[in-house]
LUMFIVO-649292 format. One line per 2 residues: number of its first residue (from 1); their letters; for each residue x, y, z of N, C-alpha, C. Coordinates in pm, 1 decimal. Layout:
REM LUMFIVO-649292
NUM) A) X,Y,Z,X,Y,Z,X,Y,Z  ...
END
This chain:
REM LUMFIVO-649292
1) MT) -9212.2,18405.9,12484.3,-9219.6,18445.7,12343.4,-9326.9,18362.3,12273.3  -9416.4,18429.8,12203.4,-9520.6,18357.4,12132.8,-9464.5,18295.4,12005.3
3) EQ) -9519.5,18180.8,11968.0,-9473.5,18111.4,11848.3,-9517.3,18188.5,11724.7  -9426.7,18198.9,11627.6,-9458.4,18267.3,11503.4,-9563.6,18189.5,11425.7
5) KK) -9654.9,18263.2,11362.9,-9754.9,18199.6,11277.0,-9684.4,18139.8,11156.7  -9720.5,18016.3,11122.8,-9658.4,17950.9,11008.2,-9714.0,18005.5,10877.9
7) IA) -9628.4,18005.1,10775.5,-9662.1,18059.8,10645.0,-9657.2,17947.8,10541.4  -9762.1,17936.9,10462.3,-9767.5,17835.0,10357.1,-9802.7,17899.4,10223.7
9) LV) -9755.4,17837.9,10117.6,-9797.6,17873.7,9982.2,-9852.9,17748.4,9916.6  -9973.6,17759.0,9865.0,-10036.7,17648.5,9792.5,-10059.8,17695.8,9649.8
11) TG) -9998.7,17628.9,9553.0,-10020.1,17666.8,9413.8,-10150.3,17605.9,9363.2  -10212.8,17673.0,9269.7,-10340.7,17624.9,9217.9,-10445.6,17615.4,9326.9
13) AN) -10450.8,17717.0,9414.2,-10534.1,17708.2,9534.6,-10667.0,17780.6,9522.9  -10702.5,17824.7,9404.8,-10827.4,17899.0,9390.7,-10950.2,17808.5,9382.3
15) KG) -10927.5,17676.4,9370.2,-11041.8,17585.5,9357.4,-10996.9,17443.0,9388.6  -11094.5,17353.6,9397.1,-11067.8,17211.0,9409.0,-10983.5,17171.4,9528.9
17) IG) -10893.8,17076.1,9505.4,-10809.7,17023.6,9612.4,-10719.2,17132.2,9669.6  -10664.8,17216.6,9582.8,-10577.4,17323.2,9629.2,-10647.5,17416.6,9725.8
19) YE) -10771.1,17451.8,9694.3,-10848.0,17537.6,9784.6,-10866.5,17470.2,9919.5  -10898.9,17341.4,9918.3,-10923.4,17270.6,10043.9,-10795.2,17254.1,10125.1
21) IA) -10680.6,17242.3,10057.4,-10553.5,17239.8,10130.3,-10533.0,17373.8,10200.6  -10556.4,17482.6,10127.7,-10543.5,17615.5,10186.7,-10639.4,17632.8,10303.6
23) AG) -10762.6,17585.0,10287.1,-10861.9,17596.8,10394.2,-10819.1,17516.8,10516.9  -10765.0,17396.9,10493.1,-10723.2,17313.1,10604.9,-10607.4,17372.7,10682.3
25) LG) -10510.2,17427.7,10610.9,-10397.2,17490.9,10679.0,-10441.5,17620.1,10747.1  -10533.9,17692.8,10683.6,-10587.1,17813.5,10745.2,-10659.9,17782.6,10874.8
27) AL) -10731.0,17669.5,10877.2,-10804.3,17630.2,10998.1,-10709.7,17597.2,11113.9  -10585.6,17566.1,11080.2,-10485.2,17539.1,11183.7,-10422.1,17667.5,11237.5
29) GW) -10464.6,17780.6,11181.6,-10411.8,17907.9,11226.4,-10294.9,17958.7,11145.6  -10268.5,17894.7,11032.2,-10158.0,17935.9,10946.7,-10199.5,18055.1,10859.8
31) SV) -10099.0,18127.1,10813.4,-10118.7,18227.8,10709.9,-10091.8,18159.7,10575.7  -10189.6,18164.0,10486.7,-10183.0,18082.7,10365.0,-10188.6,18169.3,10239.7
33) GV) -10086.9,18154.3,10156.2,-10085.7,18220.1,10027.5,-10161.7,18138.0,9925.0  -10259.5,18200.0,9861.9,-10341.6,18134.3,9759.6,-10279.0,18165.5,9624.3
35) GA) -10200.1,18071.6,9573.8,-10134.0,18090.6,9445.8,-10225.6,18052.5,9331.2  -10244.8,18143.9,9235.6,-10330.8,18115.6,9120.6,-10308.9,18220.0,9012.9
37) RD) -10331.2,18180.1,8888.2,-10315.0,18271.2,8773.9,-10432.5,18366.3,8759.5  -10552.3,18313.6,8773.0,-10673.6,18389.0,8745.5,-10703.9,18484.1,8861.4
39) EE) -10694.3,18613.2,8835.8,-10711.5,18711.7,8943.7,-10849.7,18704.5,9007.1  -10952.9,18696.6,8926.0,-11088.7,18696.9,8979.6,-11112.2,18575.1,9068.5
41) RR) -11074.4,18457.0,9020.8,-11093.6,18336.3,9100.5,-11004.9,18335.8,9224.6  -10883.2,18387.5,9208.3,-10790.8,18392.8,9322.4,-10847.1,18479.5,9434.1
43) EA) -10892.1,18599.1,9397.5,-10942.1,18689.6,9500.5,-11074.0,18641.7,9559.5  -11154.5,18572.6,9480.2,-11278.5,18515.1,9533.1,-11246.6,18406.4,9636.2
45) AV) -11144.9,18325.8,9606.5,-11104.0,18221.0,9700.9,-11050.7,18282.3,9829.3  -10969.1,18387.1,9817.1,-10915.0,18455.2,9935.5,-11028.9,18511.4,10019.9
47) AK) -11126.1,18573.7,9955.9,-11239.0,18632.1,10028.9,-11318.0,18524.8,10102.6  -11338.8,18410.8,10037.8,-11413.1,18302.1,10101.0,-11335.7,18244.8,10218.9
49) LR) -11205.3,18226.8,10202.2,-11123.4,18174.6,10311.2,-11124.1,18270.6,10430.1  -11112.6,18399.3,10402.1,-11114.2,18498.7,10509.2,-11249.1,18500.7,10580.1
51) AD) -11356.4,18484.9,10503.4,-11489.8,18483.4,10563.4,-11505.6,18366.3,10659.4  -11430.9,18259.4,10632.6,-11434.6,18142.0,10719.5,-11331.5,18149.9,10831.9
53) GA) -11263.8,18264.2,10842.1,-11172.6,18285.6,10952.8,-11026.7,18259.7,10925.3  -10991.8,18225.7,10801.2,-10852.2,18196.1,10768.4,-10774.8,18324.3,10738.7
55) DA) -10646.6,18321.1,10770.0,-10556.1,18431.0,10734.7,-10499.8,18398.8,10597.1  -10572.4,18438.8,10494.9,-10535.7,18406.4,10356.7,-10496.7,18532.2,10281.9
57) FG) -10405.6,18515.9,10187.2,-10365.6,18627.5,10101.5,-10339.0,18576.8,9961.1  -10365.8,18660.4,9863.7,-10350.4,18619.6,9725.0,-10207.1,18630.3,9676.9
59) VP) -10167.3,18533.6,9595.4,-10033.8,18533.1,9534.6,-10050.9,18512.2,9384.1  -10041.9,18618.5,9303.8,-10047.6,18598.6,9158.4,-9936.3,18503.3,9116.7
61) LD) -9973.9,18394.4,9050.1,-9872.9,18292.2,9022.6,-9910.0,18206.4,8903.3  -9825.0,18212.3,8801.5,-9832.1,18122.1,8686.4,-9706.1,18037.1,8691.7
63) VT) -9720.5,17909.4,8722.8,-9603.6,17823.6,8746.0,-9522.0,17800.5,8619.8  -9575.7,17836.3,8503.9,-9502.8,17818.5,8378.2,-9425.5,17943.1,8337.0
65) DD) -9428.2,18047.0,8418.8,-9368.6,18175.5,8383.0,-9263.8,18216.6,8485.5  -9139.7,18233.1,8440.5,-9029.6,18266.7,8530.8,-9055.5,18396.4,8606.8
67) AS) -9097.8,18500.6,8535.5,-9117.7,18630.4,8599.5,-9227.5,18624.3,8704.9  -9334.2,18550.7,8675.4,-9444.5,18537.3,8770.1,-9399.0,18467.5,8897.9
69) VT) -9321.4,18361.9,8882.7,-9273.2,18286.5,8998.9,-9176.1,18370.8,9081.4  -9088.2,18442.1,9014.2,-8994.7,18529.9,9084.7,-9069.9,18636.9,9163.6
71) AA) -9173.0,18694.3,9102.5,-9253.3,18796.0,9170.6,-9326.0,18737.3,9290.5  -9373.8,18613.4,9278.5,-9443.0,18548.3,9389.8,-9348.5,18529.2,9508.0
73) AG) -9225.1,18488.2,9479.5,-9126.7,18472.4,9586.6,-9098.6,18606.9,9653.0  -9092.5,18713.6,9572.9,-9070.5,18846.4,9627.7,-9185.0,18891.7,9716.4
75) LI) -9306.5,18857.9,9676.1,-9423.7,18894.2,9756.0,-9418.1,18827.9,9893.5  -9384.7,18700.0,9896.5,-9377.8,18629.1,10024.4,-9259.9,18678.7,10107.7
77) ED) -9149.3,18708.5,10041.0,-9033.8,18767.6,10109.9,-9074.2,18896.4,10181.9  -9145.5,18983.0,10111.8,-9185.5,19110.3,10169.5,-9288.3,19092.2,10280.5
79) RA) -9374.4,18992.9,10265.3,-9482.3,18973.9,10362.2,-9434.5,18904.8,10489.5  -9351.0,18802.2,10474.0,-9317.2,18719.6,10589.7,-9168.1,18696.1,10610.6
81) GR) -9089.4,18710.3,10504.8,-8945.6,18689.3,10517.6,-8903.5,18544.6,10519.9  -8999.3,18453.9,10510.8,-8967.8,18311.1,10510.9,-9091.0,18235.8,10460.6
83) LD) -9074.7,18104.4,10439.9,-9185.4,18017.5,10401.7,-9167.5,17885.9,10475.1  -9274.8,17840.1,10541.0,-9266.9,17715.4,10616.2,-9309.1,17594.2,10534.4
85) VL) -9404.1,17613.5,10446.6,-9455.2,17500.7,10366.9,-9485.8,17546.3,10225.4  -9442.0,17466.6,10129.9,-9479.1,17483.8,9989.7,-9555.4,17360.1,9946.1
87) VN) -9676.6,17380.4,9897.9,-9754.8,17270.1,9840.6,-9765.6,17294.7,9691.0  -9695.8,17213.7,9614.4,-9700.3,17222.4,9467.6,-9821.9,17144.6,9418.6
89) NA) -9933.1,17216.4,9408.8,-10059.7,17152.8,9373.8,-10105.0,17182.6,9231.3  -10061.9,17294.8,9174.6,-10107.9,17332.7,9040.3,-10073.8,17223.5,8939.7
91) GI) -10170.8,17187.1,8860.1,-10147.0,17082.7,8760.1,-10257.7,17078.7,8657.4  -10230.5,17011.6,8546.6,-10329.4,16995.2,8440.3,-10331.1,16849.5,8395.8
93) TG) -10442.2,16809.1,8336.6,-10450.8,16673.3,8281.7,-10427.0,16672.6,8132.0  -10456.9,16785.2,8065.2,-10452.6,16784.8,7919.3,-10581.1,16723.9,7865.3
95) SF) -10584.1,16696.2,7738.4,-10703.5,16639.2,7676.4,-10729.5,16499.9,7729.9  -10854.6,16454.2,7717.9,-10889.5,16321.2,7765.5,-10843.3,16211.2,7670.4
97) QQ) -10807.8,16247.3,7548.0,-10760.2,16149.1,7451.5,-10607.2,16153.5,7448.7  -10543.5,16057.1,7513.8,-10398.1,16058.3,7524.8,-10336.7,15922.9,7488.1
99) LP) -10389.3,15861.7,7382.0,-10329.2,15738.6,7332.8,-10191.1,15771.1,7275.2  -10089.0,15695.4,7309.8,-9954.0,15729.7,7265.6,-9936.4,15730.6,7114.9
101) TT) -10016.1,15650.9,7043.0,-9998.2,15642.9,6897.7,-10063.9,15757.8,6821.9  -10152.7,15832.4,6889.7,-10226.6,15937.0,6818.9,-10218.1,16073.5,6887.0
103) VD) -10151.7,16081.2,7000.4,-10152.1,16205.7,7077.0,-10080.9,16318.4,7002.2  -10129.8,16438.2,7020.1,-10060.1,16557.7,6974.7,-9946.6,16580.7,7075.5
105) VT) -9823.3,16584.3,7030.6,-9710.9,16593.9,7124.1,-9715.8,16723.2,7205.4  -9788.1,16822.9,7156.3,-9804.2,16946.0,7233.7,-9874.8,16918.2,7365.8
107) TV) -9965.5,16821.8,7365.9,-10034.9,16784.0,7488.7,-9937.0,16731.7,7591.8  -9842.7,16649.7,7547.3,-9741.6,16595.7,7638.6,-9651.1,16707.5,7689.7
109) RT) -9607.2,16790.4,7598.6,-9516.7,16899.6,7634.9,-9582.4,16993.6,7737.1  -9709.3,17025.1,7716.0,-9779.7,17116.3,7805.1,-9797.7,17055.5,7944.0
111) AV) -9827.8,16926.1,7949.9,-9843.3,16859.1,8079.4,-9713.1,16860.1,8157.6  -9603.9,16831.5,8090.5,-9473.8,16830.4,8157.8,-9433.2,16971.0,8200.6
113) ET) -9461.6,17069.3,8117.7,-9426.5,17208.2,8151.2,-9493.6,17252.9,8280.6  -9620.9,17216.8,8297.0,-9693.4,17256.9,8417.7,-9665.8,17163.3,8534.8
115) NV) -9681.0,17033.4,8513.4,-9680.0,16936.9,8623.1,-9541.1,16902.9,8675.2  -9438.7,16928.8,8594.3,-9302.0,16893.3,8635.0,-9211.7,17016.2,8639.9
117) IG) -9194.4,17080.1,8524.6,-9104.2,17195.3,8520.2,-9157.7,17308.0,8608.0  -9289.2,17323.3,8612.0,-9349.0,17423.8,8698.7,-9316.1,17399.7,8844.9
119) VI) -9317.3,17273.2,8885.4,-9282.7,17238.4,9024.1,-9136.9,17271.4,9052.5  -9049.4,17238.8,8960.1,-8906.7,17270.7,8978.4,-8887.3,17421.7,8986.2
121) RV) -8953.0,17493.1,8896.4,-8939.2,17639.2,8892.0,-8983.5,17702.4,9024.5  -9100.6,17663.4,9073.6,-9152.8,17721.0,9197.3,-9068.5,17678.9,9317.4
123) TN) -9034.4,17551.3,9322.6,-8956.3,17501.7,9436.1,-8823.5,17575.7,9447.5  -8753.0,17590.8,9336.9,-8622.7,17657.0,9341.6,-8634.6,17804.3,9380.2
125) AM) -8742.5,17868.1,9336.1,-8763.2,18008.8,9372.4,-8794.0,18024.9,9520.7  -8861.5,17925.6,9578.7,-8903.2,17933.8,9718.5,-8801.4,17875.5,9816.2
127) LP) -8702.1,17803.5,9766.7,-8606.2,17738.6,9856.5,-8533.6,17835.1,9950.7  -8489.1,17950.9,9903.5,-8424.4,18042.5,9998.1,-8515.4,18080.5,10114.7
129) LL) -8644.6,18095.7,10089.2,-8740.7,18128.1,10194.1,-8765.9,18007.6,10284.6  -8772.7,17889.0,10225.6,-8793.1,17766.8,10303.3,-8675.0,17740.3,10395.6
131) RR) -8556.6,17771.3,10351.2,-8437.3,17746.6,10433.1,-8436.3,17831.8,10560.6  -8516.3,17937.2,10564.1,-8523.8,18022.0,10682.9,-8625.1,17969.7,10785.3
133) SP) -8698.4,17866.9,10748.3,-8798.3,17809.8,10838.9,-8733.6,17708.7,10932.7  -8779.6,17699.7,11056.7,-8726.7,17596.9,11147.2,-8770.8,17456.2,11110.0
135) SP) -8882.0,17444.0,11037.2,-8934.2,17311.8,11000.2,-8995.8,17315.8,10860.7  -8914.4,17333.8,10757.7,-8969.1,17348.2,10622.6,-9020.1,17216.8,10564.7
137) RI) -9129.8,17227.1,10491.2,-9190.8,17110.1,10427.9,-9226.5,17144.2,10283.2  -9207.2,17046.6,10193.8,-9251.5,17058.7,10055.1,-9338.8,16937.8,10024.6
139) VN) -9456.7,16964.1,9970.9,-9549.0,16857.1,9932.5,-9577.0,16870.5,9783.3  -9547.4,16766.4,9707.6,-9575.9,16763.6,9564.6,-9699.6,16678.0,9540.4
141) MS) -9803.9,16740.1,9487.2,-9928.0,16666.1,9464.4,-9914.4,16581.1,9338.1  -9911.1,16450.6,9359.0,-9893.4,16355.6,9250.1,-10022.7,16276.3,9231.8
143) SS) -10010.1,16152.6,9188.6,-10125.5,16065.8,9166.9,-10077.7,15922.0,9159.4  -10162.9,15830.9,9201.9,-10127.0,15689.2,9193.4,-10110.3,15644.3,9048.9
145) VG) -10167.9,15718.7,8952.6,-10149.7,15681.1,8811.8,-10005.4,15703.1,8768.0  -9928.6,15775.9,8847.8,-9787.1,15794.4,8818.6,-9698.8,15682.7,8870.5
147) SL) -9758.4,15586.8,8940.7,-9682.2,15474.7,8994.1,-9652.9,15372.9,8884.3  -9527.3,15352.2,8852.1,-9491.1,15251.5,8752.3,-9524.0,15111.8,8802.4
149) TL) -9513.4,15092.7,8933.6,-9548.4,14962.2,8990.9,-9694.2,14929.8,8963.5  -9782.4,15025.0,8991.9,-9925.0,15000.0,8969.3,-9957.6,14993.5,8820.7
151) QT) -9892.5,15076.6,8740.0,-9919.0,15075.8,8596.1,-9882.8,14942.2,8532.3  -9789.5,14870.3,8591.7,-9745.6,14742.3,8534.6,-9797.9,14622.7,8613.5
153) TP) -9892.6,14646.7,8705.4,-9955.3,14538.8,8782.1,-10086.8,14500.6,8716.3  -10100.0,14379.4,8666.5,-10225.6,14338.3,8602.0,-10344.2,14356.5,8695.7
155) GA) -10448.9,14421.8,8645.4,-10570.6,14439.4,8723.4,-10571.7,14562.4,8811.8  -10459.7,14629.8,8826.2,-10456.7,14750.1,8909.6,-10534.4,14862.0,8841.0
157) ET) -10605.7,14941.3,8918.6,-10685.0,15050.4,8864.2,-10596.5,15172.9,8845.3  -10567.1,15204.8,8720.4,-10481.9,15320.2,8691.4,-10545.6,15414.0,8589.0
159) GP) -10675.9,15400.0,8568.9,-10745.6,15490.9,8479.4,-10718.9,15459.8,8332.7  -10760.6,15549.7,8245.4,-10744.3,15527.6,8100.9,-10597.7,15539.3,8058.9
161) IS) -10567.0,15490.5,7939.9,-10432.2,15506.3,7884.9,-10403.2,15655.6,7870.7  -10286.9,15695.1,7920.9,-10254.0,15837.5,7924.8,-10104.8,15855.2,7903.6
163) VA) -10067.7,15911.8,7790.5,-9925.9,15929.0,7760.2,-9875.5,16068.6,7801.0  -9963.8,16152.1,7852.9,-9922.9,16285.2,7898.5,-9937.1,16298.0,8049.8
165) YA) -10058.8,16287.3,8100.9,-10082.4,16312.5,8242.8,-10011.9,16210.8,8333.4  -10038.0,16081.6,8311.3,-9979.9,15979.8,8400.0,-9826.7,15984.2,8400.8
167) PS) -9761.3,15985.5,8283.7,-9614.9,15993.8,8285.3,-9562.0,16123.4,8347.3  -9639.8,16232.0,8338.6,-9593.6,16356.2,8401.8,-9589.1,16340.3,8552.8
169) KT) -9679.1,16260.3,8608.2,-9677.8,16236.4,8752.2,-9565.9,16137.1,8789.7  -9535.4,16043.9,8700.4,-9419.0,15957.8,8721.7,-9292.0,16042.5,8725.1
171) FL) -9281.5,16134.5,8630.9,-9168.7,16227.6,8623.8,-9160.9,16310.6,8752.5  -9276.1,16359.8,8798.9,-9279.3,16439.9,8921.0,-9229.7,16358.3,9040.4
173) NA) -9271.6,16232.7,9048.6,-9224.3,16147.9,9158.5,-9072.7,16132.8,9153.9  -9018.9,16115.5,9033.7,-8874.0,16103.0,9018.7,-8803.2,16231.6,9060.5
175) VT) -8864.1,16344.6,9028.4,-8809.1,16473.8,9069.0,-8808.9,16485.9,9221.6  -8915.6,16440.7,9285.4,-8922.4,16442.5,9431.9,-8806.1,16364.5,9492.2
177) VQ) -8777.4,16248.5,9436.0,-8666.8,16166.4,9485.3,-8533.9,16239.8,9470.7  -8513.1,16304.6,9359.2,-8386.7,16373.9,9336.5,-8368.9,16492.5,9432.0
179) YT) -8476.4,16566.2,9457.2,-8469.0,16673.3,9556.3,-8435.5,16616.2,9694.5  -8497.8,16504.2,9727.2,-8471.6,16442.5,9857.5,-8324.7,16407.9,9872.4
181) KE) -8265.3,16354.0,9768.1,-8123.3,16317.5,9773.4,-8034.8,16439.5,9793.4  -8066.4,16548.4,9721.7,-7983.5,16668.1,9735.3,-8002.0,16735.3,9871.3
183) LQ) -8124.9,16729.7,9924.7,-8156.2,16800.1,10048.9,-8148.5,16711.4,10172.5  -8089.8,16592.1,10159.0,-8091.1,16496.5,10270.2,-8018.9,16545.4,10395.0
185) DT) -7924.5,16637.8,10379.3,-7850.9,16688.1,10494.4,-7909.1,16819.0,10548.3  -8031.2,16852.7,10504.3,-8099.8,16971.5,10554.5,-8220.1,16927.8,10637.4
187) NI) -8291.7,17025.4,10690.6,-8412.7,16993.5,10768.1,-8538.6,17001.3,10683.0  -8522.7,17008.3,10550.8,-8637.8,17014.9,10460.9,-8690.6,16873.9,10433.9
189) LI) -8817.9,16852.3,10464.7,-8882.7,16725.0,10433.4,-8967.2,16744.2,10307.5  -8948.0,16656.6,10209.3,-9020.3,16667.9,10082.8,-9079.0,16532.8,10045.3
191) NS) -9208.9,16531.9,10015.1,-9278.3,16407.6,9982.3,-9380.3,16430.4,9871.1  -9413.4,16320.5,9802.3,-9522.0,16321.4,9704.7,-9649.6,16273.8,9772.0
193) AC) -9762.6,16330.0,9729.3,-9892.1,16294.7,9787.4,-9990.5,16256.0,9678.8  -10067.4,16151.7,9705.3,-10175.7,16111.4,9615.6,-10309.1,16141.4,9683.4
195) PG) -10390.4,16230.3,9627.4,-10518.1,16265.6,9690.7,-10630.6,16166.3,9662.3  -10607.0,16071.7,9571.0,-10714.5,15982.5,9528.6,-10795.3,16045.4,9416.0
197) FC) -10895.6,15974.0,9369.0,-10975.0,16017.4,9254.9,-11086.2,16110.0,9303.7  -11056.3,16238.0,9306.6,-11148.5,16337.6,9360.9,-11229.1,16404.0,9249.2
199) AT) -11347.9,16444.8,9282.9,-11435.2,16511.8,9186.4,-11391.5,16657.7,9172.8  -11318.5,16686.4,9065.4,-11275.1,16822.4,9036.3,-11295.2,16849.2,8887.8
201) DL) -11274.8,16974.6,8848.6,-11294.1,17005.7,8707.1,-11185.0,16944.2,8619.8  -11074.0,16900.2,8679.9,-10969.0,16835.4,8601.8,-11016.9,16705.0,8539.8
203) NG) -11112.1,16638.2,8605.3,-11162.0,16511.5,8552.3,-11310.7,16516.8,8520.4  -11362.7,16638.1,8501.7,-11504.5,16650.6,8471.2,-11592.7,16611.8,8587.8
205) FR) -11539.4,16623.7,8710.6,-11610.8,16591.6,8834.0,-11658.7,16447.0,8837.7  -11576.4,16358.1,8781.3,-11611.4,16216.2,8777.6,-11559.2,16139.4,8898.9
207) GH) -11476.0,16203.0,8980.3,-11416.9,16134.0,9094.2,-11518.2,16098.6,9201.5  -11483.1,15998.2,9282.3,-11573.0,15952.4,9388.0,-11535.5,16008.0,9525.7
209) RT) -11426.7,16085.2,9533.1,-11385.8,16147.0,9657.7,-11405.8,16297.8,9648.3  -11421.8,16361.3,9763.3,-11438.0,16506.1,9764.4,-11300.5,16572.8,9766.0
211) PE) -11292.1,16697.2,9719.1,-11165.6,16770.0,9729.1,-11114.8,16779.3,9872.9  -11205.3,16793.3,9967.4,-11164.2,16799.8,10107.7,-11096.8,16669.7,10150.9
213) QG) -11151.3,16557.0,10106.9,-11087.5,16428.7,10137.3,-10949.6,16420.7,10071.7  -10940.1,16469.7,9949.0,-10812.6,16465.9,9878.9,-10707.4,16554.3,9941.5
215) AA) -10751.0,16661.6,10006.3,-10657.4,16755.8,10067.7,-10594.1,16701.2,10194.6  -10657.5,16602.9,10256.9,-10614.3,16556.9,10389.2,-10470.2,16506.8,10390.3
217) IA) -10428.5,16432.9,10288.5,-10291.9,16379.2,10288.4,-10190.5,16491.6,10272.4  -10222.5,16593.7,10193.8,-10131.7,16706.5,10178.3,-10115.1,16781.3,10309.7
219) IR) -10224.9,16800.7,10381.0,-10218.8,16869.0,10510.1,-10137.1,16787.9,10609.2  -10153.4,16656.1,10604.9,-10075.4,16569.6,10694.9,-9925.9,16582.0,10666.1
221) LA) -9888.9,16579.9,10538.7,-9747.7,16588.9,10503.2,-9692.1,16729.5,10526.4  -9777.0,16830.0,10516.3,-9733.8,16967.3,10541.2,-9706.3,16992.1,10688.6
223) TL) -9764.5,16910.6,10774.1,-9752.5,16931.5,10918.4,-9675.1,16818.4,10987.0  -9589.6,16750.0,10910.9,-9510.4,16641.6,10967.5,-9419.9,16691.8,11080.2
225) PD) -9396.7,16608.8,11181.6,-9298.6,16644.3,11284.0,-9158.1,16640.8,11225.4  -9062.7,16695.6,11297.5,-8926.8,16705.2,11244.9,-8864.2,16569.7,11214.9
227) DG) -8911.5,16464.6,11281.3,-8858.4,16330.5,11255.0,-8947.2,16252.8,11157.9  -9030.7,16325.0,11083.0,-9120.6,16261.1,10988.0,-9046.7,16212.0,10864.7
229) PT) -9115.4,16139.3,10779.1,-9052.6,16082.4,10659.6,-9020.9,16188.2,10555.1  -8924.9,16156.3,10470.3,-8893.8,16240.3,10355.4,-8859.5,16149.0,10238.3
231) GG) -8889.3,16195.5,10118.6,-8863.1,16115.1,10000.1,-8962.0,16002.8,9980.6  -9083.3,16017.9,10033.1,-9184.6,15913.3,10020.0,-9299.5,15954.7,9930.0
233) FF) -9386.2,15858.8,9904.7,-9504.5,15877.2,9820.9,-9620.6,15819.8,9900.9  -9716.3,15904.4,9939.8,-9818.0,15864.4,10035.7,-9958.5,15900.6,9989.7
235) DE) -10054.3,15815.9,10029.5,-10194.6,15853.2,10023.3,-10250.7,15835.9,10164.3  -10380.4,15846.9,10180.0,-10437.0,15843.5,10315.3,-10419.2,15708.7,10384.9
237) DG) -10391.1,15603.2,10308.2,-10374.6,15471.0,10366.7,-10228.7,15434.9,10396.6  -10137.1,15520.6,10356.0,-9995.9,15491.2,10380.3,-9912.9,15511.4,10255.5
239) EV) -9808.7,15432.4,10239.5,-9717.8,15449.6,10126.6,-9778.0,15395.8,9997.1  -9753.1,15467.8,9890.6,-9790.9,15425.3,9755.7,-9664.0,15376.3,9687.1
241) PW) -9666.7,15263.4,9618.2,-9543.9,15214.7,9551.3,-9504.9,15306.5,9437.2  -9374.9,15324.7,9423.1,-9325.2,15407.4,9313.4,-9353.4,15339.9,9179.5
END
């Protein structure tokens, strides 16, 4: 019996790190759902991935919208009947001015809605499909700026003061831990990943790493063996402190 092709969904996969995660999993022979809101960019990404030999398919997906997420789960159900890997990559930074004393609270609310609640919404919708996989994996794309340890370490590089983006990643890390606790008696492995400071449109392309470099840790966590870690926070060098 031939091994079934693995199925992955990557949110926010039409560009940047998300695209490179999809490309990396596609290069492994996986079937990869390109989750994205923008139809034109989504289909352009799918076409490019297919041209490079990947088995890619588009998944209309707005992580902030219940109906959109439900429809995305239905699409994958109809296409494959299961999901092997979910990479929660979609995220926003919000405005570059995020001083806590002057921030527009809408900026904070919007960051949390996408970076945290969106992850919960998508994860819960996809869990029934993940439970049908022999080796399900969930990867939450976080950031070292979400580490409270690093944020409170004198001299540690944690970027500019940010009362929306950085705390949203701290919140996401906490959510990862809570999922791990609830799912500890299952075969689902769930971890947070830090891609490093990559040059993407989220930061005005100021990063010193490429999106492909940033995608590597997500691909590693998506392809963990059954005895791999769960409930951790990792970058390419190993564990990142919470």
